[in-house]
N, C-alpha and C positions, 0 to 999 in steps of 0.2 A: 102790587102796591109798593111804592118806593119807600126806602128807609129814610127816616128823619131823625136828626139828633137835636135834642133840646140844648139850649145854651148852658154851659157849665157841666153837662153830663160827661160820662166817661166814653160815650159812644165814638167821638172822633178819634180817640186814641186807640180804641179797639177795632173799629170797623174800617178805618181809613189809615191803617198803619202802613209802613213802607213794605216793599217787596223784599222779603228776606230769603226767598227760595229760588235763587238763580240756579239754572241747570249746571250740572257738573260736566266739564269737558275732559275727556280722557287725557288729552295732552297736558292739562293742568296737573293731574296726578303724576304723570311721567316726569315733568319738570320738578315737582315737589320732591319726589323720591330721589331724583338726580342730585338735588341740592343736599338732601340728607346724606346720601352716599359720599358726595364730594367732601362734606364737612367732616364726616367720620374718618375718611382717608387723610384729610389734612391734620386732624388731631393725632392720628397714629404716626404720621410722618414727623410731626413736630416733636412728639415724645421721643421718637427714635433719634432725631437729630440732636436733641438736647442731651440725651444719655450718651450718644456717641461722642459729643464734644467734650465730655468729661474723661474719656478714655477708659471708662468702666467696662469690664468684660461681663457679659451676661452668662450666668452659670445656672439660672433656674428661671423658667417662664411662669411659675406660679404667682409671683408678685405682680406680673404684668396681666395675668388673667384676672386677679383680684382688682387690679387697677382699672381694667376695662369694664368690669361689672359695676364698680363703684362710680366710675365716670358716667356710665349710662344712666344710673339712678339719679345722680346729681343733675345731669342735663335733662332727664325726665322731669325732675322737679321744676326746672325753669320752663320747660315746654308746657306743663300743666299751668304754671303761673301765667304764661302768655295768654292762653284762651280763657283762663279764670278771671284774671285781673284786668287785662287790657280791653276786654269787652266794654268796660265802663267808659273808656276813652272814646269809643266809636259810637256809643248809643246816641249821643246828642246830635252828631252830624248825620246819622242815619235817620233819626226821627224828625229832624227839621228839613229833610230832603236836600241837605247841602252836598252830600255825596251818596251815590248808590252803595248798598251794603258791601258788595264784593270789592269795590274800589276802596272803601273806607278801611276795611280790615287789612288790605295789602299796604295801604298808605301808613296806617298805624304800625303795622309790623316793621316796615322799613325804618320808621323813626324810633321805634323801640331799639332796633339794631344799632342805629347811630348813637343813641343814648348810652347803651352798654359800652360801645367802643371808646367813647369819650369820657367815661366815668373815672372818678379819682381813686377809688378803692377804699375810701375812709369807712363807708358803711360796711364793706366786706369784713374788715378786721374788727369793727365794733360788734358785729354779730359773733365772730369767733371768740372774742374775749369773754363771752357769757359761758363758754364751755369749761368744764373742770380742768384745772391746770395739769393734773397728773395724766389725763387722757390726751391733752394736747402734746405733752412731752413724750408720750408713748403712743402716738397716733398710729404707728406702724405695727403695734401689737394687736393681739386678738381683741382686746377690750377696745382699742381704738377703732378697729373696723366695725365692731358691734355698735359703737356709738354712732358712727357715720351712717351705717345702714338703718339703724333704728330711727334716728331723727328724720332722715330723708323719706323713708317709707311711710312713717306716721304722717308727715306733712302732705305727701302725695295722696294718701288715702282720705284724709279729711277734706282736702281741696276737691278731690273727685266727688266725694259725697255731697258737699254743699253745691258744687256745680250741677250735679244731676238733679238736685232739688230746685235749681235756678236761684239759689240764694247768694247774693254778693258778699261772701265772707272774705276775710283778709288772709292772704298768703303770708304776709309778714307776721301777723298775729299767730298764725299756725306754726310757722317755723320757730318762733321764739318759745312758744309753748312746748314744742318738741324738744328744744334744747334744755329747757328747764326740767322736763320730765326725765331726760337722760341724766342730768346733773344730780337730781335728787335721788334717783335710783342707784346711781353709782356710789354716792355717799353712803347710802344704807347698806349696799353690798360690801363696802369696806369697813363697816362697823362704826360709822360716824353718824352724827345727827344729820338728818336729811336736809336741813336748812343750810348746812355748810357746803352743799354741792352746787350752789348758785352764787354768782357775784351779784348780791342783791342791790348794791349801789348802782351798778351798770344796768341791771334789770329794771330798777325803778326809773332811771332816766329814759330808757326805751319805752317802758310802760306808759309814762307820762305822754310821750310823743304819740303813741298809738291811741291812747284813750282820749286825749284832748283834741287830736286832729279832726275827728268827726264833728265835735262840738264847734270847733273853730270853723270847719267847712260850712256847717249849717248857718251860723251867725253871719259869717262874712258874705256868703252867697246871698242871703236874705238882705243884708244891708246894701250890698252892691246893686241888687235889683231895685230897692227903694230909691237909691241915688239916681240910677238911670231913668227911672220913671219920673222923678221930680225934674230932671234936667232935659230929657229928650222925648217925653211922651207926646208933647204937642208937635215938636219939630219932625219927628220920625215915628209916627204911629205904627208903621209897618214892622218895626223892630219888636213890637210887643204883640204881634199877631201870630196865629197858628199857620202852618203850611196849608196851601190851597191845593188839594189833590196831590198829584205827584210833581207839581211844579217846584223847581228850586227857588230859594229866596232871592231877593235882589242881590246883585253881585257883591256889594260892599258888606252886606250882612253875611253872605256866604263866605266871603274872605275871612271875616272875623271868626266864624265858627270853625272853619278849616284850620285857621292859625291856632286857635285854642286847643283843638283836638291834637294838632301836631305837637304843641308844647307839652300837653299831658302825656302823650305817647313817649316823647323824648325823655322827659323827666322820670317817667315810670321806668324806662329802661335803665337810666343812670342810677336810680335808687334800688329798684327791685332786682335788677340784674346782678348787682354786687353781692347779694346774699348767697347766690350759688357760687360765685367766684371764690369767696372765702373758704367754703367747704371743699371746693375742688382743690384749692391750694393745700388744705390739710391732707387730702387724699394723696396728692402728689408727693408731699413731704414724707408721708408715711411709707409709700411704696418705692419711690425713687429719690431718696434723700440726697444722693450725690449730685443730682441735677437741679433740685428745687429747694433744698433746705436753706441755701444761702444765695443771695443775689450776686451771681458771678459777673453780671454786667455792670456792677458798681464801678465807676471810674477810679483810677488810682489816686486822683486828687482827693476823693472823699475819704480815703484811708488815712491821709494826713490829718484831716479834720477829726476823724474818729480817734486817732491817737491823742490829739490835744484835748478833746472832750473827755476821753477816758481818764486822762491824768487829772483833770480838774475835778471830775466826779469822784475819783478815788480819794482825793483830799477831803472833800465834803463828808463822804461816808466814813472814812477813817477817823475824822474828827468826832463823829457821833459814836464811834465804837468805844470811846473812853478807855483806851489802853487794853481792852480785852483781846485775846488771841484765840484763834480757832485751830484745833488740832484735828486733822482728818478732813473728810469731805464736807464742804460748806453747803452743798446743794440741798440736803434734807431740811436744814433750818430755814433756808430761803423759800423752799417749796411749801413748808408748813406755814410760813407767814402769808404767802400768796393765797393759800387755801383757807386759813383761819382768820387772817387780818388782825392778828394779835402780836404786838411787839414784845419780845423778851430779850434777855441779856445776850442771846446769841444772834439776834437778827442783823444788827449793823456789822459786827465783826465778820459774820459769814458772808454777807453781801459784799463787804470790802474785799475779802479774799476772792470771791467770784468775779468781781469787776477787774481785779488785778490779773487773774487767770485769763480772762477774755482778752485784755489788752496784750498780754504776752503772746497769746495764740495769733492774734492779728499781726502783731509786729514780726513774729517769727516767719510768717509766710509772705508778708508784704502786700498781698492781694487776695481777695476772696476767691478769685478764679484759680489760685495756686494751692488751695487747701486740698490735702490728700483725701481720698474717698472715705477712709476709715475715721477721719476727724470731723467731717462736715456735720454729721447728725448731732454729735455731742456739742459742738460749738454753737450750732443753731439753737439747741435746747438751752444752753447757758445764756445766750443772748436774749432769748424770749423770756426766760425766768427772771433775769436781771431787769428787763424792761417792765415786766408786770409788777415786780417788787417795787421799783421806783415809782410806777404809776400810783400804787396804793400808798406809798410813803408820803408822796407829795400831797395827798388828801387826808392823811392821818395826823390829827392834832397832837397825838403823843410823840410824833417824830420831832416836833418843835424845830421845823426848818424855817430859816429866814427867807425873805424874798430873793436874796442873792443865791442862796442854796437851791431854791426851787428853779431859778433861771438856769443855773449850771446843770442841774439834773435833767431839766427839760431838753437842753441841747444834747446831752449824752443819750437820753432816751430816743431822740430823733435820729441819732447816728445808728443806734441799735435797730430801730424800726426800718431804717433804709436798707439795712443788711438782711433783714428777715421778712419784712412785710412788703412783698412785691407781687405783681401779677404779670406773668408773661403775656405778650400780645395775643398769642394763639388761644389762651384761656378766655380772654375777652371775646375773641372772635367766635369761639365755640358756644359760649353762653349767649352771645348776640344772635347767632343763627337759631339756637333752640328757642329763645324767647320770641324772636320774630316769626318763626314758623308756627309756634304755638298760638300766636295771635290770630293766625289765619284759619284755625281749626276750632270747632266747638264753641264759638263765640255767641251763638244765637240765644241760648238759654238765658244768659245773664243780660244780654242786650234787651230782650223782651221784658224782663223784670224791671230794669232801670228805665226803659222807655215808656212802658205802659202801666206798670203796677204800683208805682210810688205815689203819683198824684192822680186826682180824679178828672183832670182835663188834660188835653194834649199839651205836650211840651212846646212852649213858644220859643222864638229865636233868642229873645233876651234871656229867658231862663236857661237855655242851653249854654249860651255864652258865659253867663255869670257863674254857673256851676263849673265849667271848664277852666275859667280864669282862676277861680278859687283853688281848684285842684292843682293846677300847674304851679301857682305861687307857693302853696303849702309844701308840695313835694320838692320844689327847687330849694326852699329854705331849709327843709330837713336834710336834703342832700349836702348843702353847704356846711351844716353842723355835724355831718356824719351820723345822722339818726335815721332809722328805718321808720317809714310811715306807711299807712295802708291807702293805696290809690282807691281801692274799692270803697272804703268807709268815707273818705273825704269827698269823692264825687257823688256817691249816692246820698250822703247827708246834704251835700250842696244842692242837689236837685230837690230834696225834701224842703230845704230852706227856701228855695225860690217858689215852690208851690205854696208854702205857708205865707210867704210875703205877698204873693199874688192873690191870696184869698181863694185859691183853686181847691183847697181841701186835700187831705191825704188819705190814701187807702190804708187804714190802720191795721188790717190783717197782714199786709205786706211789711209794714213798718215793724210790727210785732215779730214777724218771722226773721227779719234782718237783725233786729235787736237781740233776739234769742240766739241766733247764730253768732253774733258778736260776743255775747256773754259766755256761751258754751265753748267757743273755739279754744280759748286758752286751757281750761281744765281738760277738755276732750283730747287735745293734742298732747298734753302732759301725760295723761293716762295711757294713750296709745303708744307713745314713744317709750314710756317707762316699762310697759309690759314687753314691748319688742326688744328693748335693750336687755331686760332680764333674760329673755329667751336666747337672744344672740350671744350674750355673755357666756351662757352655759353650753352653746353649740360650737362657737369658734374655738 
């Protein structure tokens, strides 16, 4: 007896799904492992070349062993992110038969790689700014390594758990929860209120982007489908149909779907790839500060601008110091302000001394490339501390800064960030390879959930295109503003929105599971990373 599917049933999605089980060719594995080996050798050579260029003599291999382990974990996070998150980008082209599954994942992996390589770095340092300032300043210490290991391992464990269950949870959400868990635990271990361990202003901005983007995805995708139906339903009814067997859609529909998949993959790489970059830079700064603490490639012309901006900023800050002088080390007072966000009589005088000291150090050597090895780490910490203090002061109403003062400090902060917040090209390449290779492995679980288990009917061409366009636009906008968003949440909510708009119905058991993972991700990641940090803090 032949199988029959009633109109509007889930049978087409379940019984006529695409072929996801292509045979594995041994040569594919050989090429894959060859790329992994070549990438690791390239990373090792790049670190060797960068350290050698500084003229530093290697006296102990222990830091490099720690560096190797930490880099493997960081790249492991990006690898897991690849098959966990990017599966969302390929689900629509696979289930609309626009591309065979094995071609789609390679295509998506390639454009994830391009997205990482062409990314700006703004998201990378937005994530890093959530970390406790004292751990960033001492990232090479045992507590610094405990922080890096705890937050990365916690994020990997939660991502693997949700992937195993086939739940489209957010890697961005997970990483931010891990960072918050480390921050709170670190504050408690140092005898402070746990809430002081997190930059809540920055966390609130990121949380808004993460929480609102799925709602935005649902509404925008649904609205886009309504508009397309109103305008094109009569002219191009094929756009709103389901795939027929394994036949690909008409060429122009296929082109739209492949283009939208490409854009989502590219923007996923440019946004999500940066999260690993920021953490890798922290690892490099902690283990090999002579090569990575300061941007030695900064042109000499930028040093002249730095000196001018430093002088102007010093005048603004000294004017706010109201004649107070600081005797001794100004750094504790500035660090306390960055951690507590409370201005006292020592904040501006201490910051004024710190800014002056930084200006003298840069003027003394004339170029960041000429800084001696024993001074690089301290200068970088001073620059980072001053930059963070200025960032908070510009938003602090108690600082009573005029528009002109803010403009002057913004220019100076830009000069500080150019010297300290940079990403070498080989780091981008390593993250790009990890994310791209991850995309090609383990994608099937999430693809099946997105393609078959959200709506009650098969995904149509228009639904796939609307969900992908929404995801690409949302991620691109967030990337422009330096905010991390969840590709997973945006795209899965976009598909749900198109199903609702089409009257297809939703599989509420799946929606509940996804919502539960969404709600639990932040607290679960916080608890995991907090416990791991406590353990590692006492082990290292």
